[in-house]
VEXTILUM-410686 format. One record per residue: residue number from 1; x, y, z of N, C-alpha, C in turn; residue in one letter. Coordinates in Angstrom, 2 decimals. Example, Ala and Ser with C-alpha at 12.3 -4.5 7.8 and 13.67 -1.06 7.14 Angstrom:
<atoms>
[atom 1 [13.19 -5.69 7.80] [12.30 -4.50 7.80] [13.20 -3.30 7.80] A]
[atom 2 [12.85 -2.25 7.08] [13.67 -1.06 7.14] [12.90 0.03 7.87] S]
</atoms>
This chain:
<atoms>
[atom 1 [27.77 -2.88 -7.41] [27.28 -2.08 -8.53] [28.30 -2.07 -9.67] X]
[atom 2 [27.79 -2.20 -10.89] [28.61 -2.08 -12.09] [28.10 -0.90 -12.90] X]
[atom 3 [28.89 -0.48 -13.87] [28.47 0.63 -14.73] [28.77 0.31 -16.18] X]
[atom 4 [28.05 1.01 -17.06] [28.27 0.93 -18.49] [28.10 2.34 -19.03] X]
[atom 5 [28.73 2.64 -20.15] [28.66 3.98 -20.72] [27.69 4.00 -21.90] X]
[atom 6 [26.72 4.90 -21.84] [25.74 5.04 -22.91] [26.35 5.77 -24.11] X]
[atom 7 [25.61 5.84 -25.19] [26.14 6.39 -26.44] [26.57 7.85 -26.31] X]
[atom 8 [25.93 8.61 -25.44] [26.29 10.02 -25.29] [27.31 10.25 -24.18] X]
[atom 9 [27.87 9.16 -23.64] [28.88 9.28 -22.60] [28.35 9.22 -21.18] X]
[atom 10 [27.04 9.12 -21.01] [26.44 9.06 -19.68] [26.70 7.70 -19.04] X]
[atom 11 [27.09 7.72 -17.77] [27.33 6.48 -17.02] [26.00 5.94 -16.49] X]
[atom 12 [25.76 4.67 -16.75] [24.54 3.99 -16.30] [24.93 2.89 -15.32] X]
[atom 13 [24.37 2.96 -14.11] [24.69 2.00 -13.06] [23.70 0.84 -13.08] X]
[atom 14 [24.21 -0.35 -12.79] [23.32 -1.51 -12.72] [23.88 -2.54 -11.74] X]
[atom 15 [23.02 -3.47 -11.34] [23.41 -4.60 -10.52] [22.76 -5.84 -11.07] X]
[atom 16 [23.32 -6.99 -10.78] [22.77 -8.25 -11.28] [22.42 -9.17 -10.12] X]
[atom 17 [21.44 -10.03 -10.39] [20.99 -11.02 -9.42] [20.82 -12.35 -10.16] X]
[atom 18 [21.37 -13.42 -9.61] [21.09 -14.76 -10.13] [21.93 -15.16 -11.32] X]
[atom 19 [21.52 -16.28 -11.92] [22.19 -16.83 -13.10] [21.15 -17.35 -14.08] X]
[atom 20 [21.53 -17.35 -15.35] [20.64 -17.83 -16.40] [20.54 -16.81 -17.51] X]
[atom 21 [19.56 -16.95 -18.40] [19.40 -15.99 -19.49] [19.24 -14.57 -18.94] X]
[atom 22 [19.73 -13.59 -19.68] [19.70 -12.20 -19.22] [18.28 -11.63 -19.30] X]
[atom 23 [17.90 -10.96 -18.22] [16.60 -10.29 -18.12] [16.82 -8.91 -17.52] X]
[atom 24 [16.41 -7.88 -18.22] [16.59 -6.50 -17.77] [15.24 -5.92 -17.36] X]
[atom 25 [15.19 -5.31 -16.18] [13.98 -4.70 -15.65] [14.06 -3.19 -15.83] X]
[atom 26 [12.99 -2.60 -16.35] [12.95 -1.16 -16.64] [11.91 -0.51 -15.73] X]
[atom 27 [12.39 0.31 -14.80] [11.51 0.95 -13.81] [10.68 2.07 -14.41] X]
[atom 28 [9.63 2.42 -13.67] [8.79 3.55 -14.02] [9.21 4.83 -13.33] X]
[atom 29 [8.33 5.81 -13.33] [8.62 7.14 -12.79] [8.99 7.08 -11.31] X]
[atom 30 [9.99 7.85 -10.94] [10.46 8.03 -9.56] [11.14 6.79 -8.97] X]
[atom 31 [11.23 5.71 -9.73] [11.81 4.47 -9.22] [13.25 4.28 -9.71] X]
[atom 32 [14.02 3.56 -8.90] [15.37 3.13 -9.27] [15.73 1.95 -8.40] X]
[atom 33 [16.98 1.53 -8.42] [17.36 0.30 -7.72] [17.05 0.33 -6.23] X]
[atom 34 [17.18 1.51 -5.63] [16.96 1.63 -4.18] [15.49 1.85 -3.81] X]
[atom 35 [14.64 2.08 -4.80] [13.24 2.39 -4.50] [12.38 1.99 -5.69] X]
[atom 36 [11.56 0.99 -5.49] [10.71 0.53 -6.58] [10.60 -0.98 -6.58] X]
[atom 37 [9.98 -1.54 -7.61] [9.68 -2.98 -7.63] [10.81 -3.88 -8.09] X]
[atom 38 [11.85 -3.34 -8.71] [12.80 -4.18 -9.44] [13.52 -5.21 -8.57] X]
[atom 39 [14.03 -4.78 -7.43] [14.78 -5.74 -6.61] [13.92 -6.89 -6.13] X]
[atom 40 [12.67 -6.59 -5.75] [11.78 -7.67 -5.30] [11.49 -8.65 -6.44] X]
[atom 41 [11.27 -8.11 -7.63] [11.05 -8.98 -8.79] [12.31 -9.78 -9.09] X]
[atom 42 [13.46 -9.14 -9.01] [14.73 -9.83 -9.28] [14.94 -11.00 -8.33] X]
[atom 43 [14.63 -10.80 -7.07] [14.82 -11.87 -6.09] [13.92 -13.06 -6.40] X]
[atom 44 [12.73 -12.80 -6.92] [11.81 -13.88 -7.26] [12.29 -14.68 -8.48] X]
[atom 45 [13.11 -14.06 -9.33] [13.50 -14.68 -10.60] [14.97 -15.09 -10.65] X]
[atom 46 [15.72 -14.82 -9.58] [17.17 -15.03 -9.61] [17.56 -16.50 -9.73] X]
[atom 47 [16.66 -17.42 -9.46] [17.00 -18.83 -9.60] [16.88 -19.31 -11.05] X]
[atom 48 [16.37 -18.43 -11.93] [16.17 -18.84 -13.33] [16.80 -17.90 -14.35] X]
[atom 49 [17.11 -16.68 -13.94] [17.62 -15.67 -14.87] [18.74 -14.87 -14.20] X]
[atom 50 [19.61 -14.29 -15.04] [20.49 -13.23 -14.56] [19.72 -11.94 -14.74] X]
[atom 51 [19.26 -11.38 -13.64] [18.38 -10.22 -13.69] [19.19 -8.94 -13.51] X]
[atom 52 [19.04 -8.03 -14.44] [19.73 -6.74 -14.41] [18.75 -5.66 -13.93] X]
[atom 53 [19.07 -5.04 -12.80] [18.35 -3.86 -12.32] [19.23 -2.65 -12.58] X]
[atom 54 [18.76 -1.69 -13.34] [19.61 -0.53 -13.63] [18.90 0.76 -13.26] X]
[atom 55 [19.71 1.77 -12.95] [19.19 3.10 -12.66] [19.06 3.87 -13.96] X]
[atom 56 [17.84 4.22 -14.30] [17.66 5.06 -15.48] [18.36 6.41 -15.26] X]
[atom 57 [18.73 7.08 -16.33] [19.55 8.29 -16.22] [18.90 9.33 -15.29] X]
[atom 58 [19.78 9.96 -14.51] [19.32 10.96 -13.57] [18.94 10.42 -12.21] X]
[atom 59 [19.07 9.09 -12.03] [18.62 8.47 -10.78] [19.72 7.61 -10.19] X]
[atom 60 [19.68 7.44 -8.87] [20.58 6.52 -8.21] [22.03 6.76 -8.57] X]
[atom 61 [22.70 5.69 -9.02] [24.11 5.78 -9.35] [24.41 6.18 -10.78] X]
[atom 62 [23.37 6.46 -11.57] [23.58 6.82 -12.97] [23.77 8.32 -13.14] X]
[atom 63 [24.45 8.68 -14.23] [24.64 10.08 -14.56] [23.46 10.64 -15.32] X]
[atom 64 [23.65 11.83 -15.87] [22.59 12.50 -16.59] [23.22 13.37 -17.68] X]
[atom 65 [22.40 14.01 -18.47] [22.90 14.92 -19.49] [22.05 16.18 -19.47] X]
[atom 66 [22.56 17.23 -20.05] [21.85 18.51 -20.02] [20.57 18.47 -20.84] X]
[atom 67 [20.60 17.80 -21.97] [19.45 17.77 -22.87] [18.87 16.36 -22.89] X]
[atom 68 [17.61 16.23 -22.42] [16.97 14.92 -22.40] [16.30 14.62 -23.73] X]
[atom 69 [16.33 13.35 -24.10] [15.58 12.86 -25.24] [15.27 11.40 -25.03] X]
[atom 70 [14.10 10.98 -25.48] [13.71 9.58 -25.30] [14.73 8.65 -25.97] X]
[atom 71 [15.28 9.08 -27.10] [16.28 8.24 -27.77] [17.50 7.99 -26.89] X]
[atom 72 [17.84 8.95 -26.04] [18.97 8.75 -25.13] [18.68 7.64 -24.12] X]
[atom 73 [17.43 7.60 -23.66] [17.06 6.53 -22.72] [17.06 5.17 -23.43] X]
[atom 74 [16.68 5.15 -24.67] [16.75 3.89 -25.43] [18.20 3.49 -25.60] X]
[atom 75 [19.07 4.46 -25.84] [20.51 4.16 -25.91] [21.03 3.60 -24.59] X]
[atom 76 [20.52 4.12 -23.47] [20.93 3.60 -22.16] [20.57 2.12 -22.03] X]
[atom 77 [19.35 1.79 -22.41] [18.92 0.39 -22.35] [19.76 -0.45 -23.30] X]
[atom 78 [20.08 0.08 -24.46] [20.93 -0.65 -25.41] [22.29 -0.94 -24.80] X]
[atom 79 [22.83 0.00 -24.03] [24.13 -0.20 -23.39] [24.07 -1.30 -22.34] X]
[atom 80 [22.97 -1.35 -21.60] [22.82 -2.41 -20.60] [22.65 -3.76 -21.30] X]
[atom 81 [21.92 -3.79 -22.39] [21.78 -5.03 -23.15] [23.14 -5.50 -23.65] X]
[atom 82 [23.96 -4.58 -24.12] [25.31 -4.95 -24.57] [26.12 -5.53 -23.42] X]
[atom 83 [26.00 -4.93 -22.24] [26.72 -5.44 -21.07] [26.21 -6.83 -20.67] X]
[atom 84 [24.95 -7.11 -20.99] [24.35 -8.40 -20.65] [24.71 -9.50 -21.65] X]
[atom 85 [25.47 -9.15 -22.68] [25.90 -10.16 -23.64] [25.44 -9.91 -25.06] X]
[atom 86 [24.71 -8.83 -25.29] [24.32 -8.48 -26.65] [22.86 -8.69 -26.97] X]
[atom 87 [22.15 -9.42 -26.13] [20.70 -9.57 -26.28] [20.13 -9.91 -24.91] X]
[atom 88 [18.83 -9.65 -24.71] [18.25 -9.89 -23.39] [16.74 -9.85 -23.47] X]
[atom 89 [16.11 -10.54 -22.51] [14.69 -10.32 -22.26] [14.56 -8.97 -21.55] X]
[atom 90 [13.39 -8.33 -21.71] [13.15 -7.04 -21.08] [11.73 -7.02 -20.51] X]
[atom 91 [11.62 -6.53 -19.27] [10.31 -6.32 -18.65] [10.24 -4.89 -18.15] X]
[atom 92 [9.19 -4.17 -18.52] [9.03 -2.78 -18.12] [7.75 -2.56 -17.35] X]
[atom 93 [7.83 -1.65 -16.38] [6.71 -1.36 -15.50] [6.28 0.10 -15.66] X]
[atom 94 [4.99 0.34 -15.86] [4.42 1.68 -15.95] [5.11 2.46 -17.09] X]
[atom 95 [5.65 3.64 -16.82] [6.33 4.37 -17.90] [7.55 3.62 -18.40] X]
[atom 96 [8.11 2.75 -17.56] [9.19 1.87 -18.03] [8.70 0.89 -19.07] X]
[atom 97 [7.42 0.51 -19.00] [6.84 -0.34 -20.04] [6.76 0.41 -21.36] X]
[atom 98 [6.40 1.70 -21.29] [6.36 2.50 -22.51] [7.75 2.65 -23.11] X]
[atom 99 [8.76 2.82 -22.25] [10.13 2.91 -22.73] [10.57 1.60 -23.37] X]
[atom 100 [10.22 0.49 -22.75] [10.58 -0.82 -23.30] [9.93 -1.04 -24.66] X]
[atom 101 [8.68 -0.63 -24.80] [8.00 -0.75 -26.09] [8.70 0.10 -27.16] X]
[atom 102 [9.09 1.31 -26.80] [9.78 2.18 -27.75] [11.12 1.58 -28.16] X]
[atom 103 [11.82 0.96 -27.20] [13.11 0.34 -27.50] [12.93 -0.86 -28.42] X]
[atom 104 [11.93 -1.66 -28.17] [11.67 -2.82 -29.03] [11.26 -2.37 -30.43] X]
[atom 105 [10.48 -1.30 -30.51] [10.08 -0.77 -31.81] [11.28 -0.27 -32.59] X]
[atom 106 [12.27 0.28 -31.87] [13.47 0.78 -32.56] [14.38 -0.36 -33.01] X]
[atom 107 [14.14 -1.57 -32.55] [14.91 -2.70 -33.03] [16.02 -3.17 -32.13] X]
[atom 108 [16.01 -2.78 -30.85] [17.03 -3.29 -29.93] [16.93 -4.81 -29.84] X]
[atom 109 [18.05 -5.49 -29.58] [18.06 -6.96 -29.55] [17.37 -7.51 -28.30] X]
[atom 110 [16.05 -7.40 -28.29] [15.22 -7.87 -27.18] [14.63 -9.21 -27.58] X]
[atom 111 [14.91 -10.24 -26.80] [14.51 -11.60 -27.16] [13.14 -11.98 -26.64] X]
[atom 112 [12.65 -11.25 -25.66] [11.32 -11.45 -25.12] [10.94 -10.19 -24.37] X]
[atom 113 [9.67 -9.81 -24.43] [9.23 -8.54 -23.84] [7.97 -8.75 -23.01] X]
[atom 114 [7.97 -8.20 -21.80] [6.76 -8.14 -20.97] [6.55 -6.70 -20.54] X]
[atom 115 [5.33 -6.21 -20.67] [5.00 -4.88 -20.20] [3.89 -4.97 -19.16] X]
[atom 116 [4.01 -4.14 -18.13] [2.95 -4.06 -17.12] [2.44 -2.62 -17.05] X]
[atom 117 [1.24 -2.42 -17.54] [0.48 -1.19 -17.40] [1.21 0.07 -17.85] X]
[atom 118 [1.60 0.10 -19.12] [2.03 1.37 -19.70] [0.87 2.35 -19.55] X]
[atom 119 [1.08 3.53 -18.94] [-0.03 4.40 -18.54] [-0.56 5.27 -19.67] X]
[atom 120 [-1.02 4.64 -20.72] [-1.58 5.37 -21.85] [-3.07 5.64 -21.60] X]
[atom 121 [-3.58 6.66 -22.24] [-5.01 6.99 -22.20] [-5.49 7.00 -23.64] X]
[atom 122 [-6.26 5.99 -24.02] [-6.59 5.80 -25.43] [-8.07 5.97 -25.73] X]
[atom 123 [-8.85 6.40 -24.73] [-10.28 6.66 -24.95] [-10.72 7.76 -24.00] X]
[atom 124 [-12.02 7.97 -23.91] [-12.53 9.06 -23.09] [-12.92 8.65 -21.68] X]
[atom 125 [-12.41 7.52 -21.19] [-12.82 7.03 -19.87] [-12.17 7.77 -18.72] X]
[atom 126 [-11.16 8.60 -19.00] [-10.61 9.52 -18.00] [-10.06 10.74 -18.72] X]
[atom 127 [-9.78 11.77 -17.98] [-9.31 13.01 -18.59] [-7.92 12.81 -19.19] X]
[atom 128 [-7.68 13.38 -20.36] [-6.34 13.29 -20.95] [-5.35 14.13 -20.16] X]
[atom 129 [-4.07 13.87 -20.38] [-3.00 14.64 -19.76] [-2.59 15.74 -20.74] X]
[atom 130 [-2.57 16.99 -20.31] [-2.19 18.09 -21.23] [-0.81 17.87 -21.81] X]
[atom 131 [-0.65 18.21 -23.07] [0.63 18.02 -23.75] [1.74 18.86 -23.13] X]
[atom 132 [1.38 19.91 -22.42] [2.37 20.80 -21.80] [2.93 20.24 -20.49] X]
[atom 133 [2.44 19.12 -20.03] [2.79 18.63 -18.69] [4.29 18.40 -18.50] X]
[atom 134 [5.01 17.74 -19.43] [6.46 17.60 -19.21] [7.16 18.93 -19.01] X]
[atom 135 [6.82 19.93 -19.82] [7.44 21.25 -19.69] [7.04 21.93 -18.38] X]
[atom 136 [5.78 21.74 -17.98] [5.31 22.35 -16.73] [6.09 21.81 -15.53] X]
[atom 137 [6.31 20.51 -15.49] [7.06 19.93 -14.38] [8.53 20.31 -14.45] X]
[atom 138 [9.06 20.42 -15.67] [10.45 20.86 -15.82] [10.62 22.26 -15.25] X]
[atom 139 [9.62 23.12 -15.47] [9.69 24.49 -14.95] [9.63 24.49 -13.42] X]
[atom 140 [8.79 23.65 -12.85] [8.71 23.58 -11.39] [10.04 23.17 -10.78] X]
[atom 141 [10.67 22.15 -11.37] [11.96 21.70 -10.86] [13.01 22.79 -11.02] X]
[atom 142 [13.01 23.44 -12.16] [13.97 24.52 -12.42] [13.84 25.63 -11.38] X]
[atom 143 [12.60 25.87 -10.94] [12.35 26.94 -9.98] [12.52 26.47 -8.53] X]
[atom 144 [13.03 25.25 -8.35] [13.26 24.74 -7.00] [12.03 24.16 -6.34] X]
[atom 145 [10.95 23.97 -7.08] [9.69 23.45 -6.53] [9.58 21.95 -6.75] X]
[atom 146 [10.54 21.21 -6.22] [10.54 19.76 -6.41] [9.32 19.09 -5.77] X]
[atom 147 [8.98 19.52 -4.58] [7.81 18.96 -3.91] [6.54 19.21 -4.70] X]
[atom 148 [6.41 20.40 -5.26] [5.24 20.72 -6.07] [5.18 19.85 -7.32] X]
[atom 149 [6.35 19.57 -7.90] [6.39 18.70 -9.09] [5.91 17.30 -8.74] X]
[atom 150 [6.36 16.77 -7.61] [5.93 15.43 -7.19] [4.43 15.43 -6.90] X]
[atom 151 [3.94 16.45 -6.23] [2.51 16.54 -5.93] [1.69 16.59 -7.22] X]
[atom 152 [2.17 17.38 -8.18] [1.45 17.47 -9.47] [1.41 16.11 -10.15] X]
[atom 153 [2.54 15.39 -10.11] [2.57 14.07 -10.73] [1.64 13.11 -10.00] X]
[atom 154 [1.66 13.12 -8.68] [0.80 12.23 -7.90] [-0.68 12.48 -8.21] X]
[atom 155 [-1.03 13.74 -8.38] [-2.41 14.07 -8.75] [-2.74 13.51 -10.12] X]
[atom 156 [-1.80 13.63 -11.06] [-2.02 13.13 -12.42] [-2.31 11.63 -12.42] X]
[atom 157 [-1.58 10.88 -11.58] [-1.73 9.43 -11.59] [-2.84 8.95 -10.67] X]
[atom 158 [-3.53 9.89 -10.02] [-4.71 9.52 -9.24] [-4.45 9.18 -7.79] X]
[atom 159 [-3.29 9.55 -7.25] [-3.03 9.30 -5.83] [-3.94 10.18 -4.99] X]
[atom 160 [-4.71 9.60 -4.05] [-5.58 10.42 -3.21] [-4.81 11.51 -2.47] X]
[atom 161 [-5.40 12.70 -2.38] [-4.73 13.85 -1.76] [-4.30 13.56 -0.33] X]
[atom 162 [-5.10 12.77 0.39] [-4.76 12.47 1.78] [-3.48 11.65 1.86] X]
[atom 163 [-3.27 10.74 0.89] [-2.04 9.94 0.87] [-0.83 10.83 0.58] X]
[atom 164 [-1.00 11.76 -0.35] [0.10 12.68 -0.66] [0.46 13.51 0.56] X]
[atom 165 [-0.56 13.97 1.28] [-0.32 14.78 2.47] [0.45 14.00 3.53] X]
[atom 166 [0.10 12.72 3.68] [0.79 11.88 4.66] [2.22 11.61 4.23] X]
[atom 167 [2.40 11.35 2.93] [3.73 11.03 2.41] [4.72 12.16 2.65] X]
[atom 168 [4.24 13.39 2.66] [5.13 14.54 2.83] [5.84 14.51 4.19] X]
[atom 169 [5.32 13.73 5.13] [5.91 13.67 6.47] [6.62 12.35 6.71] X]
[atom 170 [6.85 11.59 5.67] [7.54 10.31 5.80] [8.90 10.37 5.10] X]
[atom 171 [9.82 9.45 5.45] [11.16 9.46 4.82] [11.12 9.30 3.30] X]
[atom 172 [10.06 8.66 2.77] [10.02 8.42 1.33] [9.91 9.72 0.54] X]
[atom 173 [9.36 10.78 1.16] [9.16 12.03 0.43] [10.49 12.62 -0.03] X]
[atom 174 [11.50 12.55 0.82] [12.82 13.06 0.45] [13.38 12.28 -0.73] X]
[atom 175 [13.12 10.96 -0.76] [13.61 10.15 -1.87] [12.89 10.50 -3.17] X]
[atom 176 [11.59 10.79 -3.06] [10.82 11.14 -4.25] [11.26 12.49 -4.81] X]
[atom 177 [11.41 13.47 -3.94] [11.80 14.79 -4.42] [13.22 14.80 -4.96] X]
[atom 178 [14.06 13.87 -4.49] [15.45 13.80 -4.98] [15.51 13.47 -6.46] X]
[atom 179 [14.50 12.75 -6.97] [14.50 12.38 -8.39] [13.37 13.08 -9.16] X]
[atom 180 [12.83 14.16 -8.57] [11.74 14.88 -9.22] [12.13 15.41 -10.59] X]
[atom 181 [13.43 15.70 -10.77] [13.88 16.24 -12.07] [13.73 15.23 -13.20] X]
[atom 182 [13.52 13.96 -12.87] [13.34 12.95 -13.92] [11.88 12.76 -14.32] X]
[atom 183 [10.95 13.38 -13.59] [9.54 13.24 -13.97] [9.26 13.72 -15.40] X]
[atom 184 [9.85 14.85 -15.84] [9.63 15.23 -17.24] [10.14 14.19 -18.23] X]
[atom 185 [11.13 13.40 -17.83] [11.63 12.34 -18.72] [10.51 11.32 -18.98] X]
[atom 186 [9.94 10.82 -17.88] [8.88 9.81 -18.02] [7.67 10.37 -18.76] X]
[atom 187 [7.32 11.61 -18.43] [6.16 12.20 -19.08] [6.41 12.45 -20.56] X]
[atom 188 [7.65 12.72 -20.94] [7.97 12.86 -22.36] [7.73 11.56 -23.11] X]
[atom 189 [7.92 10.44 -22.42] [7.72 9.14 -23.04] [6.24 8.82 -23.21] X]
[atom 190 [5.42 9.12 -22.17] [4.04 8.65 -22.17] [3.01 9.68 -22.60] X]
[atom 191 [3.28 10.99 -22.40] [2.27 12.00 -22.66] [1.74 12.00 -24.10] X]
[atom 192 [2.58 11.72 -25.12] [2.02 11.68 -26.48] [0.90 10.65 -26.64] X]
[atom 193 [0.87 9.63 -25.81] [-0.20 8.63 -25.88] [-1.14 8.72 -24.68] X]
[atom 194 [-1.29 9.94 -24.13] [-2.22 10.17 -23.02] [-3.27 11.22 -23.38] X]
[atom 195 [-3.56 11.34 -24.66] [-4.47 12.38 -25.13] [-5.90 11.91 -25.29] X]
[atom 196 [-6.19 10.65 -24.91] [-7.55 10.14 -25.06] [-7.89 9.71 -26.46] X]
[atom 197 [-6.86 9.48 -27.27] [-7.06 9.02 -28.65] [-6.45 7.63 -28.82] X]
[atom 198 [-6.93 6.86 -29.79] [-6.33 5.54 -30.04] [-4.84 5.66 -30.33] X]
[atom 199 [-4.11 4.60 -30.05] [-2.68 4.58 -30.38] [-2.50 4.81 -31.88] X]
[atom 200 [-1.43 5.52 -32.27] [-1.20 5.76 -33.70] [-1.09 4.45 -34.48] X]
[atom 201 [-1.62 4.46 -35.66] [-1.57 3.27 -36.53] [-0.12 2.87 -36.76] X]
[atom 202 [0.18 1.60 -36.51] [1.50 1.06 -36.77] [2.56 1.42 -35.75] X]
[atom 203 [2.14 1.98 -34.59] [3.14 2.49 -33.64] [4.07 1.41 -33.11] X]
[atom 204 [3.60 0.17 -33.03] [4.45 -0.92 -32.55] [4.54 -2.06 -33.56] X]
[atom 205 [4.34 -1.72 -34.82] [4.29 -2.75 -35.86] [5.62 -3.43 -36.10] X]
[atom 206 [6.73 -2.79 -35.71] [8.05 -3.36 -35.98] [8.60 -4.20 -34.84] X]
[atom 207 [7.84 -4.36 -33.77] [8.31 -5.17 -32.65] [8.31 -6.65 -33.04] X]
[atom 208 [9.47 -7.27 -32.92] [9.63 -8.68 -33.31] [9.65 -9.61 -32.11] X]
[atom 209 [9.97 -9.11 -30.93] [10.11 -9.96 -29.75] [8.76 -10.54 -29.34] X]
[atom 210 [8.72 -11.80 -28.92] [7.49 -12.33 -28.33] [7.09 -11.46 -27.14] X]
[atom 211 [5.85 -10.98 -27.15] [5.43 -9.95 -26.20] [4.23 -10.40 -25.39] X]
[atom 212 [4.30 -10.12 -24.09] [3.20 -10.35 -23.16] [2.84 -9.03 -22.52] X]
[atom 213 [1.57 -8.65 -22.62] [1.07 -7.40 -22.04] [0.21 -7.75 -20.84] X]
[atom 214 [0.55 -7.18 -19.68] [-0.15 -7.51 -18.44] [-0.79 -6.27 -17.82] X]
[atom 215 [-1.89 -6.51 -17.11] [-2.45 -5.48 -16.24] [-3.04 -6.14 -15.01] X]
[atom 216 [-3.53 -5.31 -14.09] [-4.09 -5.82 -12.85] [-5.61 -5.77 -12.85] X]
[atom 217 [-6.22 -6.79 -12.26] [-7.68 -6.86 -12.24] [-8.34 -5.77 -11.44] X]
[atom 218 [-7.61 -5.14 -10.51] [-8.16 -4.06 -9.71] [-7.73 -2.68 -10.21] X]
[atom 219 [-7.03 -2.63 -11.33] [-6.64 -1.35 -11.91] [-7.84 -0.70 -12.59] X]
[atom 220 [-7.83 0.63 -12.73] [-8.97 1.32 -13.36] [-9.15 0.91 -14.81] X]
[atom 221 [-10.37 1.06 -15.28] [-10.70 0.59 -16.62] [-9.90 1.29 -17.70] X]
[atom 222 [-9.58 2.58 -17.51] [-8.86 3.30 -18.57] [-7.50 2.69 -18.84] X]
[atom 223 [-6.83 2.24 -17.77] [-5.49 1.68 -17.99] [-5.59 0.26 -18.54] X]
[atom 224 [-6.66 -0.45 -18.20] [-6.84 -1.80 -18.75] [-7.21 -1.73 -20.23] X]
[atom 225 [-8.01 -0.75 -20.60] [-8.33 -0.55 -22.01] [-7.06 -0.26 -22.81] X]
[atom 226 [-6.17 0.52 -22.21] [-4.92 0.85 -22.89] [-4.06 -0.39 -23.11] X]
[atom 227 [-4.05 -1.30 -22.14] [-3.22 -2.50 -22.30] [-3.76 -3.39 -23.40] X]
[atom 228 [-5.07 -3.46 -23.52] [-5.67 -4.21 -24.62] [-5.27 -3.59 -25.96] X]
[atom 229 [-5.22 -2.26 -26.00] [-4.82 -1.58 -27.23] [-3.36 -1.85 -27.56] X]
[atom 230 [-2.49 -1.86 -26.53] [-1.08 -2.17 -26.76] [-0.94 -3.58 -27.33] X]
[atom 231 [-1.64 -4.52 -26.73] [-1.56 -5.91 -27.21] [-2.02 -6.02 -28.66] X]
[atom 232 [-3.06 -5.27 -29.02] [-3.54 -5.29 -30.40] [-2.52 -4.67 -31.35] X]
[atom 233 [-1.70 -3.75 -30.85] [-0.75 -3.03 -31.70] [0.53 -3.82 -31.96] X]
[atom 234 [0.80 -4.83 -31.12] [2.02 -5.64 -31.27] [1.63 -6.98 -31.88] X]
[atom 235 [2.16 -7.27 -33.04] [1.79 -8.50 -33.75] [2.07 -9.73 -32.88] X]
[atom 236 [1.02 -10.53 -32.67] [1.17 -11.79 -31.95] [1.25 -11.66 -30.44] X]
[atom 237 [1.07 -10.46 -29.90] [1.21 -10.28 -28.45] [0.09 -11.00 -27.70] X]
[atom 238 [0.43 -11.49 -26.52] [-0.55 -12.04 -25.60] [-0.94 -10.95 -24.60] X]
[atom 239 [-2.17 -11.05 -24.10] [-2.67 -10.08 -23.13] [-3.34 -10.84 -21.99] X]
[atom 240 [-2.87 -10.55 -20.76] [-3.46 -11.22 -19.60] [-3.63 -10.24 -18.45] X]
[atom 241 [-4.61 -10.55 -17.61] [-4.90 -9.76 -16.42] [-4.56 -10.56 -15.18] X]
[atom 242 [-3.85 -9.93 -14.24] [-3.50 -10.58 -12.99] [-4.58 -10.28 -11.96] X]
[atom 243 [-5.34 -11.28 -11.54] [-6.44 -11.05 -10.60] [-5.95 -10.41 -9.29] X]
[atom 244 [-6.70 -9.43 -8.83] [-6.43 -8.83 -7.54] [-5.31 -7.81 -7.52] X]
[atom 245 [-4.64 -7.59 -8.64] [-3.49 -6.68 -8.67] [-3.90 -5.27 -9.10] X]
[atom 246 [-3.12 -4.30 -8.62] [-3.29 -2.90 -8.99] [-2.05 -2.45 -9.76] X]
[atom 247 [-1.94 -1.14 -9.97] [-0.74 -0.61 -10.64] [0.51 -0.92 -9.83] X]
[atom 248 [0.36 -1.01 -8.52] [1.48 -1.37 -7.64] [1.50 -2.90 -7.51] X]
[atom 249 [1.88 -3.56 -8.58] [1.80 -5.02 -8.66] [2.78 -5.68 -7.69] X]
[atom 250 [2.34 -6.80 -7.11] [3.18 -7.55 -6.18] [4.16 -8.43 -6.97] X]
[atom 251 [5.40 -8.48 -6.50] [6.42 -9.27 -7.18] [6.03 -10.74 -7.27] X]
[atom 252 [5.43 -11.27 -6.24] [5.07 -12.69 -6.24] [3.97 -13.01 -7.24] X]
[atom 253 [3.15 -12.03 -7.57] [2.13 -12.23 -8.60] [2.70 -12.06 -9.99] X]
[atom 254 [3.65 -11.15 -10.13] [4.21 -10.83 -11.45] [5.26 -11.84 -11.91] X]
[atom 255 [6.10 -12.28 -10.99] [7.26 -13.10 -11.36] [6.89 -14.38 -12.10] X]
[atom 256 [5.87 -15.13 -11.69] [5.56 -16.36 -12.45] [5.19 -16.08 -13.90] X]
[atom 257 [4.51 -14.97 -14.16] [4.15 -14.62 -15.54] [5.40 -14.32 -16.36] X]
[atom 258 [6.33 -13.56 -15.77] [7.57 -13.26 -16.45] [8.36 -14.53 -16.72] X]
[atom 259 [8.47 -15.38 -15.70] [9.26 -16.61 -15.85] [8.71 -17.50 -16.95] X]
[atom 260 [7.40 -17.67 -16.99] [6.79 -18.55 -17.99] [6.96 -17.97 -19.40] X]
[atom 261 [6.74 -16.67 -19.53] [6.84 -16.07 -20.87] [8.28 -16.11 -21.38] X]
[atom 262 [9.22 -15.75 -20.52] [10.61 -15.70 -20.98] [11.19 -17.09 -21.17] X]
[atom 263 [10.72 -18.07 -20.41] [11.16 -19.45 -20.65] [10.72 -19.91 -22.02] X]
[atom 264 [9.49 -19.57 -22.37] [8.97 -19.93 -23.70] [9.73 -19.19 -24.79] X]
[atom 265 [10.03 -17.91 -24.55] [10.79 -17.14 -25.53] [12.19 -17.69 -25.72] X]
[atom 266 [12.80 -18.17 -24.63] [14.14 -18.74 -24.70] [14.15 -20.01 -25.53] X]
[atom 267 [13.12 -20.83 -25.33] [13.04 -22.08 -26.12] [12.85 -21.80 -27.60] X]
</atoms>
């Protein structure tokens, strides 16, 4: 494990796999190096890229700060990019995709961008997420109700109640509740675009990196509609669907798309 210091002094932990052009993976909610898709994706791409897996603030080996702001998370990604040599390809998953889009919009030196299913709600095909949700989960964590916060989040993302009930008796539940305090972070990133309205005009107009927007063929229509909207919002973006995939995308299905897009971006 290596570390880098973000702009506000927070320590951000990361690890690298392989050799080649730098590629940074940005995890979604509740995920970090020890739990989530990044390591599997990194192993699939390590023969072509130097893949950076990092712990977003508040998770794993990374530090945290008293006052959260989305700009601080963008600063964290900027610090990892600096450690990677000053520029890098970036791939984000779920709320990590939304963070990657925000970072690219702010002008970070991203040479190629892939997003997988940023969980936006841009029409009436499912219920919107209340704007108070980040604060509601923050209150639950503050009151020591970490399990309740995770359950509330699982309900929001559509996890069947029976699965949540089973998970509470498995080792993974302890890992999820350990990072429950970061759920308001992810929700702060995505909730503004979960109101059932179209994306704001020009929201990603300043993104310069060649961009590929991906979703899964078995994902619900609301999230696929959102990915089409993201692709329309980024000038020149490509949009593709991975047959048979869900929000929990398989590394072996995702990696070839990342490799082809970033190889083209490198050229």
